[in-house]
Backbone as a chain_set.jsonl record, in Angstrom:
{"seq": "XXXXXXXXXXXXXXXXXXXXXXXXXXXXXXXXXXXXXXXXXXXXXXXXXXXXXXXXXXXXXXXXXXXXXXXXXXXXXXXXXXXXXXXXXXXXXXXXXXXXXXXXXXXXXXXXXXXXXXXXXXXXXXXXXXXX", "coords": {"N": [[-9.21, 3.832, 1.178], [-7.094, 4.407, 2.714], [-4.227, 5.047, 3.284], [-0.749, 5.77, 4.27], [-0.393, 8.632, 3.978], [-2.629, 9.958, 3.6], [-3.987, 11.868, 5.14], [-2.397, 14.168, 4.862], [-2.898, 14.665, 2.347], [-4.15, 17.225, -0.166], [-6.677, 18.29, -1.945], [-7.917, 19.713, -4.94], [-10.508, 20.77, -7.175], [-11.386, 21.251, -10.616], [-12.988, 22.766, -13.633], [-12.21, 20.338, -16.469], [-10.03, 20.084, -19.202], [-10.427, 20.244, -22.873], [-12.113, 18.121, -25.101], [-16.039, 17.205, -24.68], [-18.018, 18.566, -24.637], [-20.962, 19.831, -23.416], [-21.229, 18.433, -20.634], [-18.445, 18.869, -19.937], [-18.259, 21.358, -19.386], [-19.542, 22.071, -17.151], [-19.215, 20.435, -14.987], [-16.828, 19.876, -12.336], [-14.324, 18.032, -12.992], [-11.752, 17.714, -12.969], [-8.757, 16.916, -11.182], [-6.608, 18.229, -8.67], [-3.795, 17.086, -6.991], [-2.312, 17.976, -3.932], [0.676, 17.805, -2.13], [2.101, 18.761, 0.601], [5.691, 18.46, 0.79], [7.86, 19.446, 2.396], [6.912, 20.093, 4.892], [5.895, 18.061, 5.671], [4.675, 15.806, 8.439], [4.99, 12.912, 8.218], [7.202, 12.187, 6.78], [10.767, 11.497, 7.341], [13.7, 13.637, 7.699], [15.678, 12.701, 5.898], [14.075, 11.485, 3.839], [12.705, 13.416, 2.839], [14.537, 15.269, 1.706], [15.43, 13.365, -0.1], [12.877, 13.086, -1.784], [12.504, 15.705, -2.442], [14.653, 16.014, -4.223], [14.827, 13.838, -6.211], [12.254, 14.306, -7.282], [12.093, 16.836, -8.436], [11.186, 18.26, -10.61], [8.289, 17.973, -10.373], [7.753, 19.272, -8.127], [7.119, 22.469, -6.424], [8.693, 25.427, -5.907], [8.055, 26.035, -3.425], [7.987, 23.617, -2.225], [5.916, 21.923, -2.491], [4.389, 19.017, -3.868], [2.683, 18.413, -6.923], [0.251, 16.866, -8.518], [-1.78, 16.313, -11.347], [-4.738, 15.196, -12.328], [-6.803, 14.329, -15.085], [-8.004, 12.734, -16.864], [-10.403, 11.1, -17.008], [-13.886, 11.225, -17.03], [-15.047, 11.478, -14.672], [-15.007, 12.645, -11.41], [-14.367, 11.018, -9.149], [-12.808, 8.751, -10.166], [-10.831, 10.259, -11.179], [-9.804, 11.164, -8.929], [-8.797, 9.012, -7.694], [-6.752, 8.014, -9.573], [-5.092, 10.026, -9.495], [-4.319, 9.7, -6.463], [-3.206, 7.073, -6.723], [-1.124, 7.206, -8.512], [0.551, 9.305, -7.22], [1.342, 7.628, -4.827], [2.801, 5.72, -6.385], [4.845, 7.089, -7.337], [6.15, 8.38, -4.775], [6.952, 6.096, -3.83], [8.829, 5.035, -5.604], [10.49, 6.892, -5.875], [11.515, 6.711, -3.117], [12.755, 4.291, -2.723], [15.555, 2.633, -2.472], [18.526, 2.757, -4.529], [19.997, -0.133, -5.802], [23.207, -1.477, -5.23], [25.581, -2.456, -7.636], [27.185, -5.508, -7.865], [30.556, -6.374, -8.318], [31.887, -8.907, -10.571], [33.981, -11.646, -11.011], [35.369, -12.924, -14.263], [35.093, -16.438, -14.782], [37.752, -18.371, -14.862], [37.763, -20.65, -16.362], [35.948, -19.783, -18.544], [37.313, -17.843, -19.658], [39.666, -19.126, -20.791], [38.238, -20.922, -22.644], [37.174, -18.935, -24.293], [39.66, -17.896, -25.446], [40.669, -20.339, -26.753], [38.455, -20.754, -28.64], [38.985, -18.411, -30.304], [41.426, -19.133, -30.98], [40.975, -21.406, -32.672], [39.439, -20.313, -34.678], [40.958, -18.453, -35.936], [42.79, -20.274, -36.987], [41.088, -21.547, -38.987], [40.404, -19.593, -40.571], [42.909, -18.963, -41.489], [43.427, -21.309, -42.933], [42.023, -20.999, -45.329], [43.193, -19.192, -46.872], [44.914, -18.374, -49.665], [47.76, -20.429, -50.8], [51.27, -19.327, -49.958], [53.702, -18.19, -52.13]], "CA": [[-8.146, 2.943, 0.864], [-6.198, 4.201, 4.23], [-2.873, 4.853, 3.127], [0.084, 6.61, 5.139], [-0.359, 10.062, 3.872], [-3.933, 10.496, 3.337], [-4.362, 12.964, 6.196], [-1.805, 15.181, 4.394], [-3.217, 15.103, 0.815], [-5.143, 18.332, -0.252], [-7.344, 17.979, -3.338], [-8.574, 20.939, -5.511], [-11.287, 20.311, -8.212], [-11.749, 22.44, -11.368], [-13.03, 22.241, -14.914], [-11.435, 19.74, -17.08], [-10.037, 20.754, -20.663], [-10.334, 19.327, -23.829], [-13.479, 17.857, -25.651], [-16.565, 16.746, -23.684], [-19.407, 19.306, -24.637], [-21.859, 20.262, -22.262], [-20.674, 17.865, -19.485], [-17.087, 19.231, -19.244], [-18.284, 22.977, -19.184], [-20.417, 22.586, -16.136], [-18.863, 19.676, -13.852], [-15.429, 19.946, -12.023], [-13.693, 16.727, -12.836], [-10.211, 17.667, -13.083], [-8.385, 16.785, -9.789], [-5.34, 18.459, -8.456], [-3.426, 16.546, -5.591], [-1.295, 18.803, -3.413], [1.463, 17.371, -1.125], [3.565, 19.481, 1.148], [6.897, 17.653, 1.32], [8.702, 20.119, 3.129], [6.108, 20.196, 6.095], [5.112, 16.692, 6.048], [5.056, 14.906, 9.614], [5.177, 11.644, 7.998], [8.705, 11.856, 6.286], [12.183, 11.735, 7.924], [14.533, 14.794, 6.834], [16.516, 12.221, 4.749], [13.126, 11.165, 2.948], [12.287, 14.851, 2.2], [15.603, 15.514, 0.69], [15.294, 12.339, -1.342], [11.824, 13.27, -2.704], [13.087, 16.998, -3.108], [15.8, 15.872, -5.273], [14.263, 12.836, -7.37], [10.946, 14.657, -8.082], [12.246, 18.228, -8.419], [10.409, 18.709, -11.958], [6.947, 17.965, -10.135], [7.497, 20.014, -7.035], [7.174, 23.624, -6.461], [9.49, 26.105, -5.176], [7.716, 26.119, -1.927], [8.088, 22.061, -1.618], [4.559, 21.165, -2.928], [4.252, 17.95, -5.168], [1.272, 18.823, -7.533], [-0.233, 15.688, -9.249], [-2.934, 16.532, -11.775], [-5.455, 13.84, -13.334], [-8.254, 14.809, -16.021], [-8.392, 11.595, -17.938], [-11.719, 10.525, -16.66], [-15.03, 12.051, -16.772], [-15.685, 11.204, -13.368], [-13.991, 13.181, -10.265], [-13.721, 9.927, -8.211], [-11.93, 8.143, -10.754], [-9.735, 11.161, -11.385], [-9.097, 11.335, -7.594], [-8.258, 7.4, -7.347], [-5.941, 8.076, -10.105], [-4.115, 10.821, -8.872], [-3.659, 8.972, -5.497], [-2.306, 5.908, -7.26], [-0.156, 7.961, -9.201], [1.155, 9.866, -5.877], [1.963, 6.786, -4.155], [3.708, 5.22, -7.203], [5.704, 8.173, -7.418], [6.902, 8.467, -3.586], [7.479, 4.763, -3.635], [9.739, 4.743, -6.389], [11.858, 7.865, -5.367], [12.363, 6.576, -1.964], [13.406, 3.109, -2.919], [17.075, 2.779, -2.599], [18.998, 1.867, -5.654], [20.973, -1.396, -5.549], [24.64, -1.328, -5.841], [26.189, -3.471, -8.573], [28.479, -6.322, -7.474], [31.614, -6.547, -9.505], [32.037, -10.405, -10.63], [35.009, -11.929, -11.848], [35.17, -14.058, -15.112], [35.97, -17.542, -14.363], [39.113, -18.699, -15.916], [37.448, -21.671, -17.69], [35.36, -19.287, -19.461], [38.529, -17.127, -20.298], [40.405, -20.205, -21.625], [37.533, -21.18, -23.722], [37.255, -17.808, -25.485], [40.816, -17.792, -26.158], [40.603, -21.375, -27.725], [37.69, -20.506, -29.802], [39.801, -17.322, -30.997], [42.754, -19.714, -31.852], [40.324, -22.082, -33.653], [38.818, -19.435, -35.704], [42.001, -17.752, -36.431], [43.425, -21.614, -37.739], [40.357, -21.948, -39.83], [40.637, -18.499, -41.57], [44.231, -19.184, -41.982], [43.493, -22.341, -43.862], [41.167, -20.423, -46.308], [44.083, -18.299, -47.713], [45.847, -19.173, -50.875], [49.279, -20.696, -50.337], [52.183, -18.341, -50.433], [54.863, -18.531, -53.128]], "C": [[-7.026, 3.118, 2.16], [-4.608, 3.906, 3.883], [-1.941, 5.693, 4.382], [-0.147, 8.037, 5.226], [-1.666, 10.636, 3.71], [-4.42, 11.574, 4.118], [-3.636, 14.3, 5.586], [-1.824, 15.439, 2.917], [-4.164, 16.139, 0.92], [-5.594, 18.07, -1.817], [-8.032, 19.369, -3.733], [-9.286, 20.243, -6.9], [-11.439, 21.468, -9.131], [-12.324, 21.764, -12.768], [-12.088, 21.623, -15.649], [-11.234, 20.443, -18.571], [-10.497, 19.643, -21.361], [-11.984, 19.012, -24.292], [-14.516, 17.337, -24.585], [-17.98, 17.465, -23.72], [-19.846, 19.956, -23.517], [-21.393, 19.92, -20.808], [-19.398, 18.55, -18.952], [-17.183, 20.855, -18.988], [-18.89, 23.062, -17.868], [-20.074, 21.653, -14.944], [-17.152, 19.822, -13.597], [-14.845, 18.67, -11.713], [-12.387, 16.412, -12.728], [-9.775, 17.766, -11.567], [-6.801, 17.22, -9.62], [-4.941, 18.08, -6.887], [-2.335, 17.385, -5.263], [-0.65, 18.057, -2.137], [2.553, 18.141, -0.764], [4.668, 18.602, 1.737], [7.588, 18.334, 2.44], [8.193, 20.022, 4.757], [5.416, 19.069, 6.501], [5.637, 16.125, 7.436], [5.37, 13.385, 9.297], [6.637, 11.179, 7.632], [9.71, 12.278, 7.178], [12.63, 13.045, 7.098], [15.185, 14.031, 5.731], [15.471, 11.859, 3.756], [12.613, 12.34, 2.078], [13.435, 15.111, 1.377], [15.647, 14.628, -0.417], [14.038, 12.75, -2.168], [11.815, 14.689, -3.307], [13.773, 17.013, -4.43], [15.322, 14.912, -6.506], [12.988, 13.552, -8.045], [10.934, 16.114, -8.087], [11.413, 18.932, -9.439], [9.003, 18.679, -11.456], [6.762, 18.954, -8.706], [7.864, 21.389, -7.09], [8.393, 24.273, -5.751], [9.35, 26.038, -3.482], [7.677, 24.676, -1.431], [6.895, 21.603, -1.733], [4.733, 20.39, -3.998], [3.047, 18.185, -5.446], [1.402, 17.487, -8.54], [-1.559, 16.277, -9.904], [-3.725, 15.34, -12.615], [-6.789, 14.395, -13.74], [-8.548, 13.994, -17.109], [-9.744, 11.099, -17.799], [-12.824, 11.553, -16.706], [-15.653, 12.144, -15.525], [-14.532, 11.816, -12.154], [-13.651, 12.121, -9.65], [-12.889, 9.254, -8.853], [-10.819, 8.755, -11.124], [-8.812, 11.218, -10.043], [-8.341, 10.139, -7.352], [-6.983, 7.415, -8.348], [-4.709, 8.771, -9.741], [-3.479, 10.263, -7.465], [-2.818, 7.881, -5.753], [-1.131, 6.436, -7.784], [1.276, 8.635, -7.868], [1.956, 8.803, -5.189], [2.916, 5.761, -4.999], [4.873, 6.027, -7.162], [6.661, 8.093, -6.055], [7.495, 7.017, -3.358], [8.692, 4.666, -4.511], [10.953, 5.605, -6.178], [12.366, 7.229, -3.928], [13.004, 4.853, -1.983], [14.937, 3.082, -3.483], [17.672, 2.138, -3.91], [20.277, 0.816, -5.616], [22.22, -1.229, -5.998], [25.043, -2.641, -6.617], [27.395, -4.052, -7.933], [29.353, -6.534, -8.447], [31.902, -8.221, -9.413], [33.222, -10.296, -11.36], [34.782, -13.065, -12.847], [35.701, -15.214, -14.808], [36.853, -17.891, -15.385], [38.708, -19.63, -16.921], [36.692, -20.926, -18.828], [36.316, -18.494, -20.254], [39.271, -17.985, -21.32], [39.483, -20.442, -22.778], [37.322, -20.18, -24.734], [38.514, -17.646, -26.221], [41.078, -18.968, -27.296], [39.674, -21.355, -28.921], [38.304, -19.267, -30.735], [40.775, -18.286, -31.983], [42.074, -20.72, -33.002], [39.907, -21.328, -35.007], [39.829, -18.943, -36.726], [42.683, -18.857, -37.51], [42.426, -21.588, -39.131], [40.316, -20.834, -40.975], [41.8, -18.418, -42.326], [44.361, -20.14, -43.133], [42.786, -22.138, -45.442], [41.966, -19.691, -47.427], [44.875, -19.221, -48.594], [47.292, -19.302, -50.272], [50.168, -19.472, -50.784], [53.219, -18.763, -51.299], [56.229, -18.032, -52.735]], "O": [[-6.275, 2.217, 2.533], [-3.958, 2.889, 4.123], [-2.533, 6.181, 5.344], [-0.126, 8.644, 6.296], [-1.759, 11.863, 3.688], [-5.361, 12.216, 3.652], [-4.166, 15.397, 5.758], [-1.048, 16.184, 2.319], [-4.963, 16.152, 1.857], [-4.825, 17.687, -2.699], [-8.629, 20.042, -2.893], [-8.734, 19.364, -7.561], [-11.606, 22.59, -8.652], [-12.203, 20.569, -13.035], [-10.993, 22.185, -15.643], [-12.073, 21.201, -19.056], [-10.848, 18.541, -20.94], [-12.922, 19.655, -23.821], [-13.998, 16.991, -23.523], [-18.928, 17.098, -23.025], [-19.113, 20.579, -22.749], [-21.193, 20.77, -19.941], [-19.25, 18.788, -17.754], [-16.273, 21.49, -18.455], [-18.801, 24.171, -17.342], [-20.573, 21.974, -13.865], [-16.349, 19.868, -14.528], [-14.787, 18.19, -10.581], [-11.883, 15.314, -12.491], [-10.323, 18.556, -10.8], [-5.899, 16.695, -10.274], [-5.476, 18.524, -5.871], [-1.449, 17.594, -6.092], [-1.376, 17.733, -1.197], [3.608, 18.288, -1.38], [4.639, 18.109, 2.865], [7.867, 17.664, 3.434], [8.987, 19.897, 5.69], [4.573, 18.999, 7.395], [6.845, 15.975, 7.616], [5.981, 12.708, 10.124], [7.172, 10.139, 8.018], [9.586, 13.346, 7.777], [12.07, 13.435, 6.074], [15.291, 14.594, 4.641], [15.921, 11.894, 2.611], [12.207, 12.262, 0.919], [13.192, 15.169, 0.172], [15.868, 15.025, -1.561], [14.231, 12.74, -3.383], [11.289, 14.939, -4.392], [13.576, 17.734, -5.408], [15.465, 15.28, -7.672], [12.74, 13.377, -9.238], [9.893, 16.694, -7.781], [10.966, 20.056, -9.214], [8.29, 19.431, -12.121], [5.639, 19.295, -8.333], [8.872, 21.665, -7.741], [9.062, 23.557, -5.005], [10.217, 26.004, -2.607], [7.348, 24.491, -0.259], [6.678, 20.676, -0.952], [5.174, 20.866, -5.043], [2.207, 18.226, -4.547], [2.409, 17.171, -9.175], [-2.419, 16.714, -9.139], [-3.162, 14.689, -13.495], [-7.667, 14.815, -12.987], [-9.181, 14.347, -18.104], [-10.161, 10.584, -18.836], [-12.573, 12.718, -16.397], [-16.671, 12.806, -15.324], [-13.369, 11.417, -12.097], [-12.435, 12.076, -9.467], [-11.919, 8.978, -8.147], [-9.821, 8.094, -11.41], [-7.584, 11.289, -9.986], [-7.242, 10.239, -6.807], [-6.045, 6.751, -7.905], [-3.579, 8.286, -9.682], [-2.262, 10.343, -7.3], [-1.789, 7.707, -5.1], [-0.069, 5.973, -7.369], [2.483, 8.401, -7.794], [3.149, 9.005, -4.961], [3.715, 5.046, -4.395], [5.942, 5.47, -6.915], [7.841, 7.773, -6.198], [8.518, 6.887, -2.686], [9.657, 4.12, -3.977], [12.123, 5.229, -6.262], [13.567, 7.265, -3.657], [13.726, 4.456, -1.069], [15.355, 3.413, -4.593], [17.271, 1.035, -4.282], [21.431, 1.178, -5.384], [22.389, -0.838, -7.153], [24.799, -3.759, -6.163], [28.373, -3.417, -7.54], [28.902, -6.91, -9.529], [32.113, -8.757, -8.324], [33.572, -9.368, -12.09], [34.14, -14.057, -12.502], [36.896, -15.165, -14.515], [36.68, -17.712, -16.591], [39.098, -19.58, -18.087], [36.768, -21.368, -19.974], [36.169, -18.448, -21.475], [39.462, -17.634, -22.485], [39.914, -20.174, -23.899], [37.284, -20.484, -25.926], [38.538, -17.319, -27.408], [41.54, -18.745, -28.416], [39.989, -21.827, -30.014], [38.015, -19.273, -31.931], [40.891, -18.266, -33.208], [42.59, -20.809, -34.117], [40.06, -21.756, -36.151], [39.704, -18.963, -37.95], [43.056, -18.513, -38.632], [42.952, -21.608, -40.244], [40.208, -21.15, -42.159], [41.877, -17.976, -43.472], [45.122, -19.974, -44.086], [42.948, -22.864, -46.423], [41.585, -19.572, -48.592], [45.324, -20.35, -48.399], [47.843, -18.525, -49.492], [49.896, -18.754, -51.746], [53.621, -19.908, -51.092], [57.199, -18.254, -53.459]]}, "num_chains": 1, "name": "protein.A"}
């Protein structure tokens, strides 16, 4: 794949949980991806702070981001999914939130709304029985 952080990603494998019979009991298909956010050489201090804040429920007290993948029966597929999830998380966390630009309602729209209200009110007034 050849991504920016590949040299800093650490992988651990273990036996996956759940159904699968004999295969699951003897093959290490579960993949745990670890990325040390606090000691990363690829991230600036600002980016580290942003990641630590936005991904705090996926990061340990030591500043290590942990992603676990055990969906597939193949270790390679689980590794690919973990890497994909890692890059998606980092990209989403580091994307700045766009500020909303306040807009003013055009005068024409404002007048049109008031005219419609007036027409509606007249229509309802005409439905009422005459006053004695």
